[in-house]
PLY file of the C-alpha trace (Angstrom):
ply
format ascii 1.0
element vertex 189
property float x
property float y
property float z
element edge 188
property int vertex1
property int vertex2
end_header
23.74 -6.12 -20.00
20.60 -4.23 -20.94
20.46 -0.42 -20.83
17.38 1.31 -19.41
17.11 4.99 -20.34
14.82 6.77 -17.86
16.24 10.26 -18.32
13.49 12.88 -18.08
11.16 10.72 -15.97
10.01 12.03 -12.60
10.28 10.25 -9.27
9.45 7.40 -8.66
9.36 6.20 -12.30
13.11 5.47 -12.63
12.91 3.08 -9.67
9.61 1.56 -10.81
10.89 0.86 -14.33
14.16 -0.55 -12.95
12.30 -2.86 -10.58
10.04 -4.09 -13.42
13.01 -4.82 -15.68
14.92 -6.63 -12.92
12.04 -9.09 -12.66
13.12 -10.33 -16.11
16.92 -9.90 -16.10
19.79 -10.02 -13.58
21.76 -6.89 -14.48
20.90 -3.47 -15.91
22.58 -0.14 -16.59
20.11 2.64 -15.78
20.64 6.09 -17.34
19.22 9.04 -15.38
19.60 12.81 -15.53
19.82 13.79 -11.85
21.54 12.84 -8.61
18.26 12.32 -6.74
17.41 9.46 -9.12
20.82 7.91 -8.34
20.11 8.22 -4.60
16.70 6.59 -5.08
18.17 3.74 -7.14
20.87 3.23 -4.50
18.20 2.96 -1.78
16.21 0.53 -3.93
19.28 -1.64 -4.51
20.13 -1.56 -0.81
16.67 -2.73 0.24
16.87 -5.59 -2.26
20.50 -6.43 -1.37
21.51 -5.91 -5.00
24.97 -4.80 -6.02
25.18 -1.26 -7.41
27.85 0.87 -9.05
27.09 4.51 -9.88
28.84 7.16 -11.90
28.42 9.99 -14.36
29.61 10.87 -17.82
29.56 14.64 -17.39
25.95 15.48 -18.22
24.07 12.36 -17.15
24.34 9.72 -14.45
24.17 5.96 -14.48
23.65 3.09 -12.08
24.61 -0.48 -12.83
22.47 -2.78 -10.69
23.02 -6.53 -10.44
21.20 -9.25 -8.53
24.44 -11.23 -8.08
25.18 -12.12 -4.52
21.72 -11.47 -3.14
20.27 -13.80 -0.54
17.75 -15.90 -2.43
16.08 -16.82 0.88
15.23 -13.19 1.63
11.47 -12.65 1.68
10.67 -9.15 0.45
7.09 -9.54 1.67
8.21 -10.03 5.27
6.56 -7.56 7.67
8.93 -5.21 9.43
7.42 -3.60 12.54
5.26 -0.55 13.19
5.57 2.53 10.99
4.36 5.98 12.04
3.28 8.11 9.07
2.96 11.87 9.56
1.59 14.07 6.78
0.86 17.27 8.71
2.55 19.51 11.24
-0.64 19.43 13.31
-3.02 16.74 14.54
-6.71 17.22 13.80
-8.60 20.10 12.23
-7.99 22.87 14.79
-4.57 24.38 14.02
-3.82 25.76 17.51
-4.88 22.58 19.30
-3.32 20.46 16.55
0.16 21.84 17.26
-0.19 20.90 20.93
-1.54 17.44 20.09
1.26 16.67 17.62
3.88 17.73 20.15
2.24 15.46 22.74
1.97 12.57 20.28
5.68 12.66 19.35
6.66 13.01 23.02
4.41 10.07 23.95
6.16 7.95 21.32
9.47 8.48 23.15
7.94 6.97 26.30
6.60 3.75 24.79
8.09 0.38 25.71
7.96 -0.62 22.04
9.22 2.14 19.74
8.13 2.18 16.09
10.58 0.76 13.58
10.22 3.72 11.24
8.72 7.19 10.99
7.79 8.64 7.60
7.19 12.36 7.09
5.59 13.74 3.94
3.56 16.77 2.80
3.54 19.35 5.65
4.80 16.68 8.04
8.32 17.50 6.83
8.14 20.75 8.79
8.58 18.61 11.93
11.93 17.25 10.69
13.19 20.68 9.60
12.20 23.00 12.50
14.09 23.45 15.75
12.22 22.85 18.99
10.87 20.23 21.37
9.49 17.98 18.63
12.84 17.94 16.85
14.59 16.99 20.10
12.14 14.11 20.57
12.68 12.98 16.98
16.46 13.05 17.47
16.01 10.95 20.59
13.88 8.42 18.69
16.50 8.25 15.94
19.22 7.66 18.55
17.15 4.71 19.80
17.17 3.09 16.36
13.96 4.48 14.84
14.53 5.02 11.11
13.26 8.52 10.22
12.74 9.57 6.61
11.30 12.65 4.91
9.89 12.88 1.39
12.41 14.56 -0.93
9.73 15.90 -3.27
8.01 17.51 -0.27
11.25 19.01 1.03
11.88 20.48 -2.43
8.30 21.76 -2.77
8.53 23.68 0.51
12.19 24.70 -0.12
13.32 22.96 3.08
15.81 20.30 1.94
18.79 22.20 3.36
16.92 22.61 6.67
16.53 18.87 7.34
17.64 18.29 10.95
16.91 14.60 11.54
16.70 11.45 9.45
17.26 10.97 5.75
15.65 12.04 2.49
13.60 9.43 0.65
11.18 9.10 -2.24
7.56 8.05 -2.71
8.47 4.60 -4.00
10.41 3.90 -0.79
7.57 5.35 1.31
5.05 3.01 -0.30
7.35 0.01 0.22
7.88 0.89 3.88
4.15 1.23 4.47
3.39 -1.97 2.58
5.88 -3.98 4.67
4.75 -2.53 8.01
3.10 -4.77 10.55
0.99 -1.78 11.42
0.80 1.78 10.04
0.02 4.43 12.64
-1.23 7.78 11.34
-2.09 10.39 13.97
0 1
1 2
2 3
3 4
4 5
5 6
6 7
7 8
8 9
9 10
10 11
11 12
12 13
13 14
14 15
15 16
16 17
17 18
18 19
19 20
20 21
21 22
22 23
23 24
24 25
25 26
26 27
27 28
28 29
29 30
30 31
31 32
32 33
33 34
34 35
35 36
36 37
37 38
38 39
39 40
40 41
41 42
42 43
43 44
44 45
45 46
46 47
47 48
48 49
49 50
50 51
51 52
52 53
53 54
54 55
55 56
56 57
57 58
58 59
59 60
60 61
61 62
62 63
63 64
64 65
65 66
66 67
67 68
68 69
69 70
70 71
71 72
72 73
73 74
74 75
75 76
76 77
77 78
78 79
79 80
80 81
81 82
82 83
83 84
84 85
85 86
86 87
87 88
88 89
89 90
90 91
91 92
92 93
93 94
94 95
95 96
96 97
97 98
98 99
99 100
100 101
101 102
102 103
103 104
104 105
105 106
106 107
107 108
108 109
109 110
110 111
111 112
112 113
113 114
114 115
115 116
116 117
117 118
118 119
119 120
120 121
121 122
122 123
123 124
124 125
125 126
126 127
127 128
128 129
129 130
130 131
131 132
132 133
133 134
134 135
135 136
136 137
137 138
138 139
139 140
140 141
141 142
142 143
143 144
144 145
145 146
146 147
147 148
148 149
149 150
150 151
151 152
152 153
153 154
154 155
155 156
156 157
157 158
158 159
159 160
160 161
161 162
162 163
163 164
164 165
165 166
166 167
167 168
168 169
169 170
170 171
171 172
172 173
173 174
174 175
175 176
176 177
177 178
178 179
179 180
180 181
181 182
182 183
183 184
184 185
185 186
186 187
187 188
């Protein structure tokens, strides 16, 4: 088994380097220096249906990822439904009107016959997944209907809002790019 030392590298480089190496080999032990990197590697392995074992040795963390048991028929280029991408807490250039429009947009999503498969929040968009109010209630409803909601972890950290996350899960930029790439259609209000 090969060892990949990506300690000290920022998100999404641990996942990127792991993915590149797994194109050439079937099993790798990845050394990282933070729990977020372990979470990101776990998400990566889950999407790819790889086996993963994680642990720590006191100071650093590791993930052993193996391709064994994956479905060889699985097409990772398969499109996966509509994805709504929100990068702001408002819609448009006028802040006051933009708040009203974003609230209306999210509410209108709840009333569609075909709900999006996923919703991705990054930059100031993460304020919508961390603030109480009507929009949060609509997002919780969408999640209860099977819409996968994720917020950028780097953005949550930047705005000091990770502990305020009210709906969905934390993700990383690598995962965001993969979700957008696999979308049948990306909707950005």
